[in-house]
N, C-alpha and C positions, 0 to 999 in steps of 0.2 A: 388397403386395409379391410379386413373382414368385419362386418358389423355383427355384434353378439348382443345377447340379452345380458345387460350389465346391471350391477347393483350399485346403489347410489348413496352418497352422503350429502345432505343438503345443508347449506348455511343460510339462515334467514337474517336479513337486515331490518331491524325494527327500531326506528327512532334513534338511529346511530349506534345501535348495539347489535353485535353478531351473536346469534344463537344457533347452535347446531340442532339438526333434526335428522335422525337416521331415516333411511327410507329403503324400500326394496321395490325397484320400478324398472320398466324398460326405458330405453334411451330417450323417449319422447314423453315421458310421464309428466304430469302436472304437479308442480311444487309451488306453493303460494309465495309470491314475492321474495325470491331468494336467488342464491347461486347454487346451481346443481352440479355436483361432482359425479362423474361417471368413470369409475376407475377400472382400467384393464390390468394395471400392474404387470406389463410384459417383461419388466426387468426389475429385480430386487437386488442388484448387485451391491448397492450401497446400504442395504438394510442391515442393521446390527442387532445382535442379541447376545446376552451372556449365555455361556454353555455351562449348564449345571453338571454336577458330578454324576458319573454313571453308576455310583454305588447304589445297593438296594436301600429302600427306605430313604430316598433323598428328595429334596425339594424338587417339585415339578416332575416326579414320576407320575405318569398317567394312571389314575384309578379307574376311570370310566370315560367312555367316548361314544355317545349314542347319536344316531341320525334321527332326530325328532321330526325333521321335515318329511321323512318317508312315513312316519307314523301318522302325522296330521294330513298329509297330502298336499301341503303347500308351506312355504316359508313364512317368515314375518314374526317368529316368536323371539322374545327379548329377555324379559325379567325371569328370575328363577329363585326359589327358596326350598329347602328341605325341612319338612316338619317332624322328622324322625320316623315317619312311616311312609311318606310319599313326597314326590316333587310336585310343587305348584309352578306352572310356567304360563306366562302371559304372552300375549301378542300386542305389538305396539300399535297396530293399525286397526284393531277391533276391540270391543269390550269383552270378548270371550277370554275365558281362562281354562287351563287344561291341568289335569293331573296325570302323572306318570309313575309307574311302580319302580322299585330299585333296579329292575332290569331294563328300564327304558321303554316300557310298553305303555301306550296311552290308555288310561282307564276311565277318563270322563272329560266332557266338555261342558261348560256352564257359564253363567253370568252371575255377578254379584250386583244386585240392584244398587244403582246410584254410583257405581264406579266405572268411569270411562264412558265413551260414546261409540256409536256404530263405526266411527272412523278413527278413533284415538283411544288406545287403551293403556294398560299399566306398563310402565317402563321398568321399575324396580321394585323388589320386595325384600322384606327382612322378617325375622322371627324372634320373639322374646321368650319362647318356651310355652306360651299360651295362645297368643294372637299372631296373626300375619299383619304386617304394616306395608301398605302399598302406596307408591307415588305414580301419578299418571300425567306427569308433565304439567302440573298445576301446583298451586301453593297448598293444596289439601293433601294430608296424609290419612289414609283410611285404615282404621283398625278393624280387622276382619276375623270373625270366629270361623276357624277352618271346619268345624263340625256342621254348623248351620249354614255356612256360606253367606253370612249377612254382615253388614257393617254395624258394629257395636259402639263406635265413636269416631270422631275425626279431630285432627290436629291441623291448626293453621300454621304453615311454616313461613319463614321470612323470605323465601325464594322458591322458584319452581323446583319440584323434586323429580329427578330422574334416577340418580344413584341414591340409595339409602341403606344404612347399616346400623342395627341396634347394637349399642354399646352398654353392657351390663354394669361396667365399672364407672360410667360417667356420673357426674353430679353426686359425688360421694357414695356411690353405690345405688343410687335411686334409679339410675338408668337414663339414657338419652339416645339421641339419633344423630349420626353423621349424614349430612345430605349435600348433594351437588347437582349441577346440571351443565355438563360439557366443560366449558372453560371458566366456570365460576369459582369463587372461593369454596372450600370444603368447610362447611359450617356444622358445629356441634350444637344441638338444641336440646332442651329438656323435654319431658313427656308432655308439656303444655305448649311447646313451640317457642319458648323464650331462648334466645341465643345465649350460649354459654361461652363460646370461643370460636375462632375460625382460623383456618390455614389459608392465607391470601393466595389468589391465583397467580400473583406476581412471584410468589415464593415457590409454590409447588411446580409451576411452569408447564402444566399439562393443558392441552386445549381440546381434547376430544374424549373426556371422561364419560363413560356410560354407567357402569355399575362399580360399586365400591364394597369393600368388606373390612371390618375392623379385626385386627390380630393382636390380642392381648397375651399371646402365648410364646411367640418367638423371642429368643434372646436378643436383647438390645431394643425391644420394642417399648411401647406399643407402636404398631405400624398400621397404616391404611393401605390395602392393596386396591389398586385402581385399574379397571379395564379401559385402556386408553386407545382411541383411534388416532394413532400418531400422525400429527400434521393434517388430520382430516382426510387422509388417503385410504381408499379401500385397499384391503389386502395387507395392511400393516396394523394388526390388532395386537397390542402388547399389554401384558399385565405388569404393572410397575409398583414398586413399593416406596411409600412415603413415610418418613419418620415423623411421628406426631410431635415429638418435642422440638424438632427444628423446622418442620414443615417442608423439608427438602426431599425430592426423589432421590434415592441413592443410586448406586452403580448398577443395580440389578433390574433388568427388563427382559421378560420372556415373550417371544413372538408366538402367539397361539396358532397362527396359521401354519407354522412349520411342523407341528405334530398333530394337534386336534383337527386342524384344517387340511391335513394330509397333503401339505405342500400346495394347496390351491391358492387362487388369487382373488377370490370374492369375499374374503373374510371381513366381518364388521364386528367391532366390540359390542358386547351386550351386557346382560346382567351379571352381577358378581356377588359373591358372599363367602364368609368363612363358616364352616359347619363341622360336624363330627357325626359319626355313626355309619359312614359309608365304607370305611376301611376295616376289614376283618382284623387287622393288627392293631386297631385302635388309634391310628394316626389321624390327625385332623385333616381337613380337605379345603381347598380353594374351589368352590363350586361356581360354574358359570354357564352362560349360553353364548355361543359364537353365532352372530347373525350372518346373513349372506346365504349362499347356497353351496353345499347343504347346510341347513340350519342344524347345529350340534349342541347337545347337552354334554358337559364334560365335568370332570373333577380331577384336580391335581393333589398330590400329597403336599401338605404344609409341614415343613420341617426346617430346622435351623440351616441356613445357607452358609457353607464354608467357602469363602472366596478363594480363588486360586492364588498360588504363592506369587507367580509371575504372570501378569496380564496387563499389558499396555495396548492402547488403542489409538489408531489414527482417526480422530473424530471428524475432522473437516480439513479438506485441502482447498486453500484459497489461491486465486491468481488474479492479478490486476495489470491491465485492464481485464474485466470479467467477461472476455469474449472467446467464444469457441469457433466463430466464423469472423474473419476480419479481412477487409479488402487490402490488397498489397500497399496501396498508397497510405493507408491509415495504420499499418503495422509498425511496431516499435518495440522497445524493451517491455518484456513481460516479467513481473515480480511474483515470487511464490512464497507462501507460508502455510503452516499447518498447525491445527489445534490437536494437541496430544494429551492423553490422560493415563494415569497409572491406577487401574482397578484392582491390582494384586495386593496381597497382604505385605509383600516385601518391597523395599526400595529397589530401584533398578540402578545399578552402578553407572552404566552408560547407555542412554537411549539415543539412537542415531536416526536422523531423518535423511533418507537418500532420494534424491530427485533425479530421474533420468529423462532425457529428451532425445528421441529417435526419429528418423525419417527414412523411409524405404529400407528399414533394417540396419541402418547405420546410426550409431551413437553419435550425436552432435554435442552433447554437454551432460555431465554428471556433477552433482553437487551434494555434499554432506554436511549437515549441521548436527550438533550434539548437546544434550543436557546430561549433567553428571549428578550423581547422587539424587535421582528423581524419587521423591518420597511417595509412599503409598497414599493414595487418595488425592494426589496432586494433579492439577491441570496446568498446562503451559502452552506457549506458542513458539514455534521454531521458524525462522525465516532462512531462506536460501541466501548464500553469500554472494550470489551473482544473478543478475537478470539474464534472460535469454531473448535475443533478437532474431526472429526468423529472417533468412537471407533472400527468400523468393517465394513464389506461390507454391503451394503443395500442402500435404498433410504432415502434421507433426504429432507424434505419439508421446504424451507426457505422463509419466507415472511417479507416484510417490509411495514409499513404503518405510516402515519403521523396523528397527532391529534392536533386540535387547542384548545382543552380544552373546556371551557365554551363558547367560541366564536364559533358559528355554521358555519362550512365551507359550502358554498353555492353549491359546486360541488364536491362530493365525488368520482367521476369516475376517477380522477387522483391522488388519495391519497395512492394507494397501488401498489406494484409489487411483484411478487413471481416467484420462480423457484424451480426445483428439482435438487439436486446434487446426483448423483449415484456413489457409491464406488463399484468398480468391480474388477475382476481379472486382466483385461488387457487393458480396453478402456480408451483412452485419448481424450477428446472432449470438445468443448466449446459451442455447440448449445443446443437448448431446444427441439430438435426433431420435431418442428412445421415448416412445409414447407410454406413459404410465397411467393416464386417465384423461378426462376432458371436462371442461367447464362451460357453462352458459348461463345467461339470465333466464330464470324461469318465472312465468306468470308476469313478466314485465319486459318491456322494450328497454333499451339502454345501451351502454357502452362497457366493454370489458377488454382490457389490454395491458401493456407493460412499458416500462421506461427503457430507452436506449440512450447510450452515451456516444457522441460522435466526436472524434478527436481532432478534426480539422475541417475547414471549409469543404463542403460536399454539395452534391445534388442528389436529392431524394427522388427515386425513379418509380419504386413500386413496393408492395408488401406481399410476402409469402407467408401462408399460415396453413395449418393442417386441421381438418375438421373431421371428427370421427363418425358422427351419425346425424347430420342435419336433416331437417324436414324438407321434403320436396316442395317446391313452390315458395319457400321463405327466401329472403334476401339478405345480403350482407355487404357492407362497404367499410372502408378504414378511413379514419381521420388521423392526421398528424397534429399533435398538440405541442405547444411550448411546455416546459416543465421546470417548475422551481421547487417549492415545497410539495407541490403535487401538480397534476395536469392543469394547464392554463387554457389559453384560447386555441381554437382550430386555425391552422395556418395553411393546410392543404387537405384535400379529400380525394379518394380514388373513385373510380367508377363503381357501379353497383353490379353485384353477381346474384343470380337466382339459382338456387340449388335444383338439381334434377333428381329424378327417381334413381338414377345410377349412383348419384352422390350420396343419397340417403341409404342406399344398400351397401355401398363399399367405402364410403368416406371420400373426402376431396382434399387434394393438395392444391391450394388455390393461390395464384399469383395475379394480383390486380395492380395496374399502373395508376398513378396519380393523374388527375385530369389535366394539371398544369405541368406535367413532367417534361423535362427534368426540373425539379423545384429546388431552388438554391437555399441551403441552410448553413449556418455557421457552426463552429465548434461549440459544443454544449450538450445539454441533456434534452431529450424529447420523449414524448409519449405517443405510442401508436395504439389506437383503440379500434376494436371491432365493433361496429354498430349493428345491433340486433333490432330488427324492425317489428318482430311479432313476439307473441308470448311463448313460442316454442324455443326449446333449448338449442343454442348454436353448436354446442359440443366441440369447443376449441381445444385442441390437444395440449397437454402439458407434461412436463417431467419434474421430478423432485431435485434433479441435479442443478447445481449452481444457483440456488435460491439467493436472490438479492433482496434485503430489507426494503420495504416500501416500493418495490418494483411493480408488482401486479395490483391493479386497482379496478374498481367497478363503479359505474354511475347508473343509477336506475332513473327510468323515465319519470319526469315530474319533480326530480330532486336536483339540487345544485351542489350537493356534498359528495365528493368521491369517497369511496370506502376502500381502504387498503385491505388486502386479503390475508396479510401476514398471520394474524391470530388464528386463522382457520386453515389456510392453505399455504405452505411454504413451498412454492412452485416456480417454475419458469415456463412460460408458454412456448410451444414450438412455432414461433413466429419470427420472421427475419425482415429487417428493414434493408431494402436494396438501395445502394447509393452509388454514384458515379464520381470519378476523379474530376475535378474542375478542368484539369489539363486536357482531359478527353473531350469534355463538352465545349469548352471555350476556345475553339480554334478560330483565329481571325478569318473572317469571310473572304477577304481579298486573296489570302493564300490558297484557299480552296478553289476559287475561280481560276486561278492561274494554272491549276493542275487538272481539274475535271469539272464538268457540269453534268446535271442529271435532269431528267423529265420523264413523265409528268410528276408532279408533287402537289397534292396527294396522288398516289398511284393505286391501281387495283390489281392488275394481273402481271404487267411487265413494267420493269424500271430500266429506262435507257441510260447508260452512263457513258459519257464521251470524254476520253482522256485527251490532254494536250498533244501527246505523242505516244506511240506504242513503246512498251518497255518490258522485256521478257522477265526481268528480275523484280518488277514491281508486283505488289499484291492489291487485290481488291476484296474487301471484307465488308460483312454486314452483321450488326449486333442488335439484339433486342433491348428493351429498356432496362433489363437487369444486368446488362453487360455481357450476356452469353452470345458467343459467336454462332450465327445461324447460316452464314454463307461465306465461303472463301475461295478465291481463285488466284493462282500464281501465274504471273504474266498477264499484261494488260494490253489490249488492242486499243486503237483509237475509238472504236465503237463497241461497247459491251452491253450485255443485257443480263438482268437478274429476274428470274422467274418467281413471282410473288404469290403464286396460286396456293402454295402450301403453307403460307404465312397467315397468321391470325391478324385481325385489325389491330392498329395501335401505332406507337411511335418507334421507329428504328433509327440506327445510325450507320451511314455508309462511310467507310474509311478506305482511303487509298494511300498505300505506303510506297514512297518513291525515294530511293537513295538513303534510306534510314529515317526519313521524315514522314510523319503521318498527317494526313489532311482529312477532316471529318465534316459531314453534313448531315442534318436531320431530315428524315423523310417520313411521311405518314402513309400508312397502308389503310385504305378505305374501300370496303367492297359493297 
């Protein structure tokens, strides 16, 4: 894995409350007491977006798209407002403000006394035709005269203000402000700060809102347009529409990274607003700033959105057990279902869900389930009629797609989802192996990890995890916890690993054995936590695939309360729990002694294995603690040797198979 300069989204945990804070930093930047997300977004196969009409004068036609980072010389700009003659743009990490002309050329840099600090600036701005109103991630709204560039008044808001939009129709035409801060309620206040109404966070369902704009113009409104960092993941910056009367986000979501971001992967949601005067044809505009690199100032056309006639989507493909890696001895029936939705204006006569399972190019199972007369705006769940049971070790390609039959679906990009299930000797995992970003505890030691479900009695042997950009000299180890409503007590711990300069430069795929391996565990749920010892970010890799509610959690040093990451990061860590079949571990000692002996144990360079008798059809094998075969020999002499010089220190298993019966003994390699 190549280390890159990455742009981050941080989540701060304060008194049990999660607050997002956008950031633009290198992988080892300092973020105060929080979880740092460093996103690469190497794969956006599951990203979904509505496809607007290609007609002229249509919603989300791009009106302007300027690289303001090139103008300033650095990124970090966030809020934006159009005064009718110029753009005001703020930087989130400094109290500097900037003006740009209609062509995107920077015209000034200045400070407004009393607004922001040297390290924290304005996040959002809005305009009432006379004054600019700015929120700087505090409860103060600053009223600013754009001519004198001075504060003329302040308003105390009931919550921290990041997104802000002036609504001239609010409060009986007296005007008011819609405000929000990432995953909070979207609250309407009057011009004195008194709360008039609110759209609860549980209703609108967005968790990464940065900027907002009020739309009193579009048919069916009023609407609030929200610039949302979907799931807290860098590279998925979407503008979403919320109906003010219902508080619900509707079917439309536009991913800004696909056009304004020019297909890049570093996009972050920024400021947003609804304005006019930018389009020569008189159309109104959705104005915004996309954070990340390059930092971009953009405007889309605001127009009535005409939904497609036929547009169904496969929203989520679920499988139970939710495993992408499963040991053969734990494999069993896998059940499938899918969440589907009809975003078209017409009902779908027959919506079919087709699930195919293939291995090595051969179809093993195909299943179809259907919904009839699927109404416009409906959501439903379809389950497969039959489970699938893998027959042996290997890779199984599982795909699901929907079909609308003779009615032509107008956007096929959101009609299919696929994944691979690997049946192995010992690996238990839930990820798809595609790194989309990484997380670590920042400015705090602690534990970060996820839940695993074990289907039968097993022996835990080791943990495998992927780290994108750790700090050289920092250490990590893993703890195995019981799990009920959350992580319980530690029942086993691994050895500690110290990252090298090579790890820091290229990333590290790390496998660490438990000190007491193999450690017996029963069927049930467990939690594997990566223990961070310093304030530097571990950067443990994650994917957005196969998110499991309440699965990923964090514990900060000095706290006894685990924090679920669900509200901020709907992710799965690229972490595997390696387990062993009890039948492989628990071989009666007397049987082994009858077949072979070995010495020395522990061994350093050579292991001598003496068989009861020579046998040309017998096999002698050696496995590491994850169950991976590291040595194999067909044909056994009375005296045999295994060269251990190329093996790392740790616990191994020597197995001799005679006449179809396997006999196993544990050996420790110590150098």
